[in-house]
N, C-alpha and C positions, 0 to 999 in steps of 0.2 A: 291423249290423242283422240280424235273423233274421225269418223269416216262418213262420207256422203256418197250415195250411189245415184247416178243420173242416167236415165234412159234416153237414147237419141230421139229427138223430136218431142219429148215429153216436157213441156214448159209449164212451170208453176206460175200461174197468173197472179198479179198483184190485186189487191182489193178494189182499187179505183182505177179508172182509165188514165193512161199516161199519154200526154202530148210531148213528144221528144224532139229536141233539136240536137244534132250531133255536130260537135266542133272537132275537127280532125286535122292532123298533119300527115295522114295517110302514108305511113310506112307499111311494112308487111304485117305487123301485129295489129295495126289499125284495121287492116282488111279483115282480120278475124273478128274483131269487135263489130264491124259494120255488117258482116255476114250474119252474126248472131242477132243484131237488132233488126235486120231486114226479115229474118225468119220470123221473129215475133210480130213484126209489122204485117207480114203476109198471112199470119195465122188468124183467121176470122174469129176464133174463140179467145184470142189474147187481146186485151184492150190496150195495146201499145200502137200509137199512130205517129209516124215520123212526119213532122211538119216542115223540116228543113235540115240541110246539111251545109255547114260552113267550113271553109278550108283556111289553113293558116300555115305560114312558114315554120318549118321545124325539121323533120327528118329530111326534107328536101325543099326546093323552092315552091312557092305557093302555086305557080303554074303547073309544075309536075304533080303536086298534090291534087290539084283540081282534075287533071287528066286521070290520075290513079283512081280517084273516087268514081269518075264516070265509068271506068272499066269495071270497077267492083259492082256498080249498079247494074250494068248490062250482064255481067257474069251471074248475077242473082235473078235475072229476069225482072228487074225493077227499074227499067228505063224511064218510067213515068216520074220517078223521083228526081230526074235530072232537071226538071223545071223548078225544083226546090233546092237546087245546088247553087251555092253562092260563094264566089271567090272572095277571100278575106285579106287579112294583113300580110304583107310581104316581108316585114322586118319587125324586130322587137321594138318596144316603145322608146327606149333610151339608147341602149348600147348597140353598136353595129353587130351584125350576125356574120359569123364565119363558120363554115362547115369544116370538119376535120378532113385531113388529106384522104383518109379512107373511111367514109361514113359507114356505120354498121349496116344500115339498110341500103347502101349503095348511093351513088350520085342521084339516081332517079327515084329513090325511095322504095323501089320494087326490086332491089337486089341487082341492079344493072342487068336486067333481063335481056337475053339475046333477042335481037330483032324486035326492039321496042315498037318500031313503026308498024310492023305486022301485028303485034299484040294490040296496038291502038286500033288498027283496022278491024281486027276480029271482035274486040270488046268495046271499042269506043264508037267507031263509025262516024257518022255525021251528027252525033248527039249535040244539041245546043243547050247551054246552061242559062240560068237567069243572069240578066245584066245588073241586077242589084248587088251592091257591095255587101260582103258578109257581115260587117259591123252594123250597117243600116238594117239588114235583115233581122239581126238579133234584137235590135231596138223595136222594130215593127212587130215581130212575133211575140215578144215579151208583153207588149200592150194588147195584141190581138187575143192572146190566150192568157189573160191576166189571172194569176194565181193558179194556173193549170200547167204551165210549161216547165218541163225538166230539161236541163242541158247536160248532155254527156260530153265532157271535155277530155279528149284523148291526146292532145298536144299541148304546146305552150298556150298560156291563157291570155294572149295578146288581144284577141277579138273580144273576149268578155270584158277585159279591163277598159278597152277603148269604148265599148258600148256603154258601160256604166258612167264613164266620164263625159261622153257626149250627151247622155240623157240620164241624169241621176235618179229620175223617177222610177226607173226600172229596178232600182235596188230592192224594192219590195214587191216587184211584179212576178217574180219566179216562184215556182213551187219548191224546187230543189235543184242542186247541182251535184253531179257525180264527176269526179275527175281522177285521172291517174297522174300522180306526180308527188314530188317531195320524198323525204325519207324520215325515219324515226330514230335511227341509231347512228346517223352520220356516215352511212355507207352509200357510196354513189355508183353510178354507171357511166356518167359523162366524165367525171374526174374521180379522184379517190374518195371524195365525200359529197359529190354533187349529183343529184338525180337530173336527167336530161331535160325533161319538160320545164321544171322550175328554173334550172340553170340557164336555159336559153333566154328567158325573159323573167328575171326575178321580180322586177317592179310590177309586172302584170300579175304575177302570183300574189304579191302583197296586196294589190288593189282588190283583186277578186275575192280573196279570203277575208279581207277586212271590211269591204263595203257592201257586198250583197247581203241582204237581210232575209236569208232563207236557209233551210237546212243544206249543209254542204258535207258530202261524204267524200273523203280523200282515201284513195287506195295507194299507199306509199310503195316505194321500190322494194324494201325488205320483205313486205307481204307477198309481192309478186314472186320474188326470188325463191321464197320458201314453198311456193306452190309449183315449182318447176316439174316438168314432165320429161321422162327419158326420151332421148333422141330416137331410140329404137321404136318406141311406141309411135312417135311422129311419123317415121318412115314406113313401118310395117303395118300399122293399123290405119291411122288417118291418111297416110299417103296412098293407100290402096282403095280408098273410097272414090269411085269414079263418078262423082257428081260434078257439075260445072264449077261449083265453088272450089272443090278440092283440086280439080285440074288446074284452075287458075292459081290457086295457092301453091301448088307444086312448082309451077313455072317461076313465080316471083320469089320463092324462098329457096330455090335450088342452090345458089351460091352461098347463101347464109347457112344452110344446113351443112354444106361441105366444110365450111371454115369454123362453125360454131363449136361450143363445148359439148360435153356429153349430155347436157340437158337442154330442153326447149322451154322458153319462158315467154308465153303470150301475155304480156302485161296488160295491154288495152282490153283484151277479152275478159280479164278479171273484173275490170271496172264495169264493163257492159253486163257481166253476169250478176254483179251485185244489184244493178238496176233492174234487170229482167226477172231475176229469180230470188228476190230477197227473202222469201219465205224459208228457204233451206239454210239461211245463214244465221249464225248466232252473234249478232252485233247490235250495237246501239248507235243511233244517229247522234251527232253533236253539232250544234250550230257554231260556226266560227265567227264570233263577234269581234269587233275592234278591241273590246276590253280584254278578251281572251288572247287574241293572237298578236295584236299590235303592242301589247304591254311588254313583250320581250324586246330588249334592246339589241339591235342588229350590230354586232361587233365582230371584227375579223371576218370569218367566212361562214359563220353559223348564226342562226337566231337562237339566243339562249334565254330560256325562261319565258313565262307568260303564255306559253302555247296551251291550247286546250288539251284536256286529258280524255282520251277515248277509252271505252271499255274494250276488253278483249274481244276479238272477232275471229271468225274462221271463214276464209274465202276459198271456195273450190274453183277449179277450172272446169267450166261447163262446155259441152259440145252440143250444138243444136242444129247440125247439118242433117239433111236427109240422107239416109243410107240407101244404096241402090236396092237392097232387099227389104229394108225396113225392119230387119230383125237384129242387126248388129247392136250389141250393148257394150258400152265402154266399161273398162274395168273401174273398180272403186278407186277413188282418189283420196289418199290420206291428206288430211288438212290439219296443220298445226295451229294451236291457239297462239296468237301473237299478242304479246304484251304491248298495248298501245299507250302505256303511261308516259313514255318518254316524249319530250317536246319535238315537234316537227321541225327539222332543220332545213333552211333554205341556203344552198350554196350560192354565193354571189361571184364565183370565179367566172372569168370570161375565157372562151375557147378561141385560140388563134390558129392560123394556118400552121400545120405541122403538129398539131395536137398538143402543143406545150401549154401547160397550165400557168396562167398568170395569177400569182398570189396577191390579188389586189384587196387591200383592207378597205372596208366600207364602214365609216364611223357611224353613219345613220342613213337609213333609206328615207330620203326627204319626200315622202308621199303623204300628203295630208288627208286624213279620213273625212274631214269636214267638207261638205259639198253644198254649194249655194242652191237656193230653191228656184232661181230664175233660169235654169237650164242654159247657163253660159256655155259657149263653145270651148272645148278643151283640147283642140288639136293644133299641132305646129305645122305651118306651111312655109317652106323655103322657096321663095319666088326667084331669088337671084340665080340666074343660069337656068331656070326652069328644069330642075333636076327630075329624074325619071319618077321618083316617088311622089312628086306633087300631085300626079293624077289620082293616086289613091286617096290622098287627103281631100282632093276636090270631090271625089265620088262620095266620100262620107259627108262632106259639107253639103253636097247636093241633097243627100238624104235628109240632112238636118233641116234644110230649107224647102224641101220638096212641097210641103203642104202650106208653106208660109205665103202670105200675100206679097205683092211687089212692094207695098209700103213697109212691111216688116223687114224687107231686105235692104232698105235704104240705109246707108251708113256713112260715117265720117272717117277719113284716113288721117292718122296723126304720125308725126315724125319727131323723134327726140334722140339725144345721145346720152349714154350712160358711161361713166368713167370706169376704167379698168386699169390694172397694173400693166405697164408696157414691157415688162420683162419677157424674154423669149422663152417659149416652152415647146416641147416636142410632143405631138399627138401620135402615139404609137399605132392607134387603130387606123389612122389615115396616112401614117408615114409622112407627116408634114410638120413644119415648124410655123408657129404663130408668134406674134409679138411685134414690138416696135410702135404700137399705137396705144394711146392713152384713153381712147373713147371708142364706143361702138354705136353706130346708128341703128335704131330700131324703128320699124314701121308697124303700126297696129291699126286695127279697124274696130269701130264700135257702132252699134245700132243707133240711129237717130230717133227712131220711133218705137224701138223695142229694146229689151235688155239683153244684149249679147256683146261680147268683146272677143277679140282674137289677135294674137301676135302673128304677123304675116312674114316678117323678113328681118334679118339682121346680117351685118357683114363685118367680119373680123379683119378684113384686109383693105377694103376700098371705102371711100367716102360716098355718100348717097348723092346721086345726080338726078336730074329731071327724068332721065330714062328709067331709073329704078321706080320712081313714082308712077310713070306711065305704064310700065310693065305690071306693077301691082294692080292698078286700076283695070287694065285690060284683062289680066288673068282671072280676076273675079267676075268681071262683067261678061266675058266671052263665053263662059260656060253657063250663063244664065242664072248665076247665083246672087251676086250682090251688086248693088248700084251705088257707086261712090258719088256723093253730091257735094262734099266739102273736104278741104284739106287744111290741117292745122299744124303749125310749127311755131317755135319761139322766134325771136328776132336776133339770134346769134349771127355772127358774121357769115358763117357757112350757109345758113338758111336764107340770109339776104341775097346771097348769090344764087340760091335755088329759085327764089322768087323772080329774080331777073331772067332766069332761063324761061320762065313761063310768061314773062312780060308783065309781072305784077308790080305795082307801086311806083312806076316811072312817073316823074313829075315833068309836065310840059306846060309852059306858060303859067306856072304857079298852081296848076291843078294836077291832082293825082289821077293817073290813068286807070287801067283795067284792074278789077278786083276778082276776076275769074279767068279760067282758061277752058277751052272746049274739051268735052269728054273724048278721050282718044278712041273709044269704040262706038260712040254715038254722037255725031256733031250737033244733034238737036238738043243735047243736054249740056249744061255747064257744071264745072267743078269750082265752087266758090272757096276763096282762100281766106283763112282766119289766122290772126296772130294769137298765140296763147295769152288769154287775158291776165292770168296771175303774173305772167312775165311782164306784161305791159304796165301793170300798176306798180310793180317793183321798179321798173325803169323810170316811171314818173316820179316816184319817191326819191330815187337816187339823184335825178337831175334837180329836183326841188332843193334838196339839201346841199348839193355841190355848187350849183350855179344860180339857183333861183329861177323862178318862172315869171315872166312879164305877162300879166293878164291883159286881155283885149281892152278892159276898162281902164288900164293905166298902172295900177299898183303892182309891185313885185312881191310875190309870195316866196319866202325863203325860210330858213331855219330860225331866224331871229324871232318871228312871231310865235313859233312853237316853243322856243325857250321862254319867252315871256309868259305863255300860257301855263307852263309848268312852274314857273317861279311864283305865281300867285296861288298855287295849290300845294302848300307845304304841310298840310295836316293829313291824318289818315283818312279823313272824309274828303274824297276828291270827286270832282265832276267827271273827269276823264280818267277813271280808275285804271284803265288798261294802258294808258299812254304814259310812258316813262322815258328816261333819258336814253335807254337802249333803242328807242324808236328814232332818235334824232342823231345820236353820235354813233355812226356805223363805220366799221372798218373791216377789211378782209372779207371773210366768208359771211359775216353778218349782213353784208350788203346784198347777199343772195336770198335773205329770209323774206318770204312773201307774206307770211302771217302778220309781221309787224307793219308792212305796207298797208294791208287792209285795215288794221286797227288805227293807223294814223289817219287815213281818209275815211273817217266814220262820221255819222251824223252827230254823235256826241262831241267830237272835236269841233265840228262846225258850230254847233249850238253853244259850246263853251267859249269859242272865239267871240261870238256875239254877246254872250252873257258877261264875260269877264274883261273885255277890252273895248276900246272905243275906236271908231274910224276904220274898221277892218271888215266892213260888210261884204265887199266884193270877194275878199279872200275866203270868208265863211261860205259865201254862195258857191264858190268854185269847189271847195272841199265837199260841200253837201251834194253838188251835182255829180262829182266823181263817185261819192258813196252810192247815190241812186243808180248810176250807171253800173257800178260794180254789182249791186243787187240784181239788176236786170240781166247781167251777163253770167249770173251764177244761180239761176233757177233750177231746182232739182225735182220738185214735187208738183204733180199736175193737180193743184188745188187752188181755189180762190184764196186771196190774201187781202187783208185790209190795206196793205201797202201796194199801190199800183205797180211798183217796180220789183216787188217780190213775187208777182204772178208770172207764170210762163209767158214768154213773148207772144203776143197775139190775143191774149185774154182781154186785155184793156188796151188795145192797139193804139187808139187815138192818143191817150195820155202818154203811152210809152214812146210813140213816134215824136211827140212834142219834145220829150227829153232827148231822144236821139238827135233830132234836128238842132236843138239848143247846144248839145255837146259838140256836134259837128262844127257849129259856128265858133265855139270857144277854141277848139283845138286847131281850127284852120287859122285863127288869128293870133293865138298866143305864140311867144317866142321863148326859147330856152337860152338863158344867159345872153351872150353877145351874138348868138347865131342869127343869121338872116334866113337861112333855108330851113326846111322841115328837119327836125330830128327824126331818126328812124322810128322811135316809139310813137311820134305824132302820126306818121303814116299808118302805123299799126292800128291806132285808135280809129282813124278815119276809114280805113279799109274794113275794119270789123263792123262798123255801123252800116256801111253800104252793103256788105256781104250778108249781114243778118236780114236786112230789109229785102234784098233781092232773093235770098234763099227762101224766106217765108212766102213771098209772092209766087215763086216758082213751085214750091211744094203745095201751096194752096191750089194752084191751077191743076196740078197733076193728081194730087191725092186728097184734095178737099180737107186739108188739115185745119185745125183750129188754133194750134199753138205749137211752140218749139221750146223744149227744155234746154236752155242755153248752156247749162253746165256740160252738156254733151258736146260742146264745141270748144272745149279746152283740153289740156293734157293732164288733168289731175289724176285720172286713172292710170296713165302711163307712168307718172312719177311713183304711184303706188306699186306698180309692177317692179320698178327699179329698186324700191325699198325691199321688196320680197326677195329679189335676186341677191342683194347684198346680205340679207339676213339668213340665207339658206344654209350657211355653213358656220354658224356660231360667230366667233370673233373676227373672222377674216372678212372684213367689209369691202376690201378692194381686190376682187378676184383677178387672176390673170386671164388670158384669152381662153385657155383650155378649160379652166374652172368656170368661166362665164358660159361657155358653150354647153357644158353638162348641167349647170344650174338652170340654164334656160330650158333645156330639154326636159329636165325634171319638173320645172315649174309648169310647163304647159300640160302636164299630166296631173298637176296637183293644185293649180292656182284657185284661189278663192277671191276673185276680184270684187272689190266693193269701192264705191265712191268714198274717198277719205273724208272723215269728219274733222280731223286735225291734220296739221302738216302745212301744205302749201296754201290751202284755202280754209278759212274758218267761217262757219256760218254766222250771220249777223245775230247778235243777241241783245238788241237794244232794249227789249222790254223785260229783261230779266234783272236779277239783283246785281249789286255792284261787284260781287265776288265772281270768280270764274265758275264755269259749269261744274268743275270738280268739287268746289266748295258747296255749291248748291246741291249736288248729289249727296254729299255727306249730310246736309241738312234734311234732305227728303227722307232719309232712313230714320223714321221716328223712334224715339226712345220711350220706353214705358215709363209712365209718370211714377209708378211705385218704385222704380229703380233710382229716382233722384232723391238723394238722402238729405235730410236737414242737418242742422248743427254746423254752421260755418266755423272754420278755424281762422282766427284773425290775430294780428299783432296788436300790441297796446296802442301803437300809433294809429292803426286803422280804427280801433275802438273809439279813440278820442275823436277822430275825424267823423265817424258816424254819429257820435253824440252831438257834435256841432252841426251836423247836416240838417238842413230844413227839408223834411220829408214831404211837406205839402206840395201839391202840384198846382202851379199857377198857369193860367192860359197864356200861351206864347204864340205870337203871330210874326214870323220873320218879315222884316221890312228891308228891302234891298237898299234903300237910300240911306239907311243909318249904319251901314256896315262897310268895312274895307273889302277889297276883293278877296283877301285871304279868308275873312269871316264869311263872306258870301259862299265861297267854295265849300267851306266846312259845313255851314248850315244847309246848303243845297244837297250835299252828300248825305247828311243825317235825314233830311226830308225824304230822300230817295229810299233809304233803308226802311224808314217807317212805312213808306208806301209799299215796299216789297212784302213786309210782314202783313200789312192789311190785305194785300192781294191774295196771300196764301189762305187767309180765312175770310175770303170775300163773301161767301154765303153764310158761314157759321156765325160770324161776328161782324155784321155790317156796320156796327158803331165805330169800327176802326177807320172807316173811310168816310169821305164826304158824301152825304146823300141829301136828297131833297133840296132845300133852298139855302143850305149852309154855304157861306161864302168866306173866302180868305183872300188875302192879298196875293196876287200872282207871284210865284217864285219858280224854282228850278224845274219842277215837274210840269208846270204850265208852259214853261219856256221850251221844254224838250219834247213833250208828248204830242202825238198826232190825235189824241183823244182816247188812247187805249191803255195808258198807264194809270195806275190807281193812286189817287191823291189822298194822303192821310187826313183824318179829321183833326181839327185844332187841338182837341183834348188828347188824342192819341199821340200827336206830334209832341205836345208838351210833356206827356208821360215819358216818351222816349228820351227827351232831353234830361229829365230827372234821372232816368236809368243811367245816363251817361255820367252823372255825378257819382253814382254808386260804383260804376265800372272804373272810373278814374281813381277811386280810393283803393279798390282791389288790385289794380294794375297801374301803379303810378309811373310817371316819367316815361310814358310810351313804351313800357316793358310789358311782360306778361309773367304772371306768377307761375312758377314751375312746380309747385306742389301738387299732389294728386287732388282729384275732384274739383278741378278748376271751374267747370261749368256748374256743377252741383252747388258749390258755395254761392255763386252768383244767383242761381235760381232760387236758393233758399232765402236769400235776402229779399229778393223780389216778391216771393210768395208771402213772406212774413209781413211785409210792409205795404203791399199793394194787392190785398186779397180780392179786391173788386175786379182785377184783371184776370181773365180766364187762364187757368194753369197751362193749357196747351199753347196759348200765345206766349206766356212767360218762358216756357220751356224752349220754344222755337227761338225766341229772341235771345235767350242766354247762350244757346249754341251758336247762333248766327253771329252775335257780337264777338264772342271769343274767337271764332274762326276768322273774322274780319281782322282782328288784331294780329293773329298768326300770319295771315296773308300780308299784311302791311310790313311786318318784321322780315318776312322772306324777301319782299321787294327791296327793302332797305339793305338787306344783306347782299342781294344780287348787285345793287348799284355800288355798294362798298367794294365788292370784289372787283367790279369793273374799274373803279377808281384806283384801287391798289395796283391792278395790272398796268393801267396807264402811267401811274407814278413810276413804276419800275422801268417802263419803257423810256420815259422822259429822263429818268436818272441816268440810264445808259447813254442816251444822246448827249446829255450835259457833261457827263464824264468824258466822253469822246471829244467834245468841243473843248473841255478844259485842257486836255492833253495837247490839242492844237494850239491853244493860247499860250501854254507854257513853253512849247517848243519855239514859238515865234519870239517870245521874250528872250529866251536863251540865245537865239541867233541874231538878235537885233544889232549887236555891236559889229557884226560882220557884214551888215547891209547898208553901209554908209552911202548916201546919195540915192538910195532907192526910195520909191514911193512907199508910204506906210501901208502895210498889209491890212486889208479890210475883210473881216469875217462876213460870210453870207448871213442873211436874216435868219433868226432862230425859227426852225420849222415847228417848234413845240409851243409857241406862244398861244395859238388858238386852243391847243389842248389844255393848257393850264387854265384858261378861261372856262373851258368846259368843266374841268374838275371842280373849280370853285363854285360853279353853278349848281352842280349836283350836291355838293356838301351843304350849300346854303339852303337847298330845298328841304333839308331835314332839320332846320333851325326851329326850335320849339317856340310857340307863340303863347 
């Protein structure tokens, strides 16, 4: 046991000045802590300076808390601090807040003091507080006092968590945080095992302790309880000090003292004492890092394991009020040494009306500690019905955008639906039943000229109407925050109806009408409508495969040409290495795959049609123009590009507008199947072109912009949000309405939104190797040459084949007119691979590529390239062909040797027999060629699996048809005089043709 003696008014000053922000839920014990801090603030010899006080919902409502703090400030003669008083959050981040029937500090947080109105008159008066939101104030002060600000948190940590999620840069801006909360031995005060401040908002506690990169000192409940002071001392000593502070304290604690136990526990004052007078304490700070704290898996109701270990500390209760005589000395306070070695436990129980504890098991707290660097918005706004709490979020958003220019506040609204389980569920917190709907509309906003994103609205019960869109636009614009200039949706049936509400896409006299509608809050502005482009290209692909597309020039583009293109490419060296049968034969959910649509309409496909077929120039031109338009509608980076259509729209506007005008003419005149009118997707293409041009001109006039990143005009990021929602709870990918609601609320505190690289949209990779980016990544991780072992292990047959092999390299120049289409495809693919290796060593070994005046007959790279692909030299191309002879012996019959050291054996043969080729080149080629064979076998396996599935399906159909046939034969004798029964045409004939096509493509040549 140790003892600490403290004299009234004698404050031990810290070594360095403290700039303090107090975050409080202002119950009676908060009043004690604030009294202590103000005493230090008013002491000219003590370098503590209070720069702000923020309020938060906790002991009582945030409005009552703010009034209580104002009374405390006047009671201390510190009215000037009211200008630094900021009202903060009114509810926890995720879960709804409900007070107990009989809150410990009373309904008003001040013990339900008699005649509260008179108390407000005496201690509050007409004091005016700051209009700035508490969360915004924390962000601002953290930056203003960078590295110097200490936060004393006396209530739930909602404000701090919201602040760090709004602006992640403040994670490292604070000097330290002191908070009262949590427990170390599982003993609680809100429930049997939950400490009040952490239990009210456990997600906020998690975020605060794991994300702030500063020293964090936590004063847990058990420490406070062990420093309890007798009730007799509270009434006979402290209660008799007739200072303004003690008089106010007696009034607000009267009922609490009457009903309390035999001890008096001023928890929040202990936390303040640690901050103010740390010199008299025997404890060590410990930083709560995400590795320390977050490592504990949150299961059941406690966080087990992974928590930081703190050294033993002794925390006394200090009294710093002025005595009327200045002579009173407090008795010594015995302080127990507390073992802080146990993990800090966060109780995740929720408190409902009636004080009943809900034993809710939480498998994981889905709060991600990773935060993006572009300061994306992290708040959830419910616009539907304009609920009361929306104003708070708007206040915080206003703070976020307060210093932003109007251009940075320009944004695009997007609407899409996410599928959910339609089963009915009961939400106990809202006393409401949800269910019966299999999808939820979600509205989001994202910056057009700056990087921010925000979920605005979702509705579990109603479909989205034009009124919802109008309300969303008005709600953001009317508070001076955000300017909506565009609206994006896909062309589903519901959204087509939504477009009609705004008068978009109506056809009159063969022409499409409006592509925009007036801004509901500013008639001088327009909101331009866009169809989600990935959805458009998917619809184009589906119509092409189903019905064929009649081009304006006359020919019909359908799946037959694509089948022909695949048929002539039956070796592992393919010109269109990404194009397979899965791109052409699509059924069910595979028709929704967007990535395969982008790969089908690629420049490689167009070039291969020209290179491997005759008489299909118009079809190739159409595919290439679709590819160019797709590039233009998917620009993500504000950089110059050698390809005019991969530059942001506006950088090379003349050339880009030529493309847009040409595509407009094509899609105006083309027809789908036997249709005479426009197909919906045609309207989408034409409206997108007009909207893009009109939006650019409008923004250029208003903000003098130079370009638009067109990827911000689609729904890729929204699809990414949906993926995150589905993955928030492990294997349950189809949440019900209640699960969706809580996942959404968790996500908006946690999300790390990025533009997806894979998924719905794949970036064009025309100038890379034939293999996918994953294979190339494997190749880029260079292997040390001394790890590649010599000594190949070969069979006798392989030895005989190598003995018969002509190892000399003869100059080879591919000549297209002497080859079949299959041979041209294989030779072109081999040339491409040789060019890829030459490009990797462009500067180190220039002899691998064509330089100077060397000339070769034009082949695939000449045919494909815009001038930026590397063409292999004749000698290097000939060498690669010789390497193929060696590879074919090592891996015969289109298989791959499964024995160990497969790359090393190939490399050893190459280095032994072709020592004139640099080892780095041989090492890279050996790995590249082996992985190319692996990739080919994987594709073959995928196609075989697809064929087997189709065979099973067709067998089922044929068996069913066989039963019908047999039943007809059995009943024939009883049907005299009737017409012969005729079976309907076999629906599987086309599928049998498709299966044969796939199998034939793997016939060896």
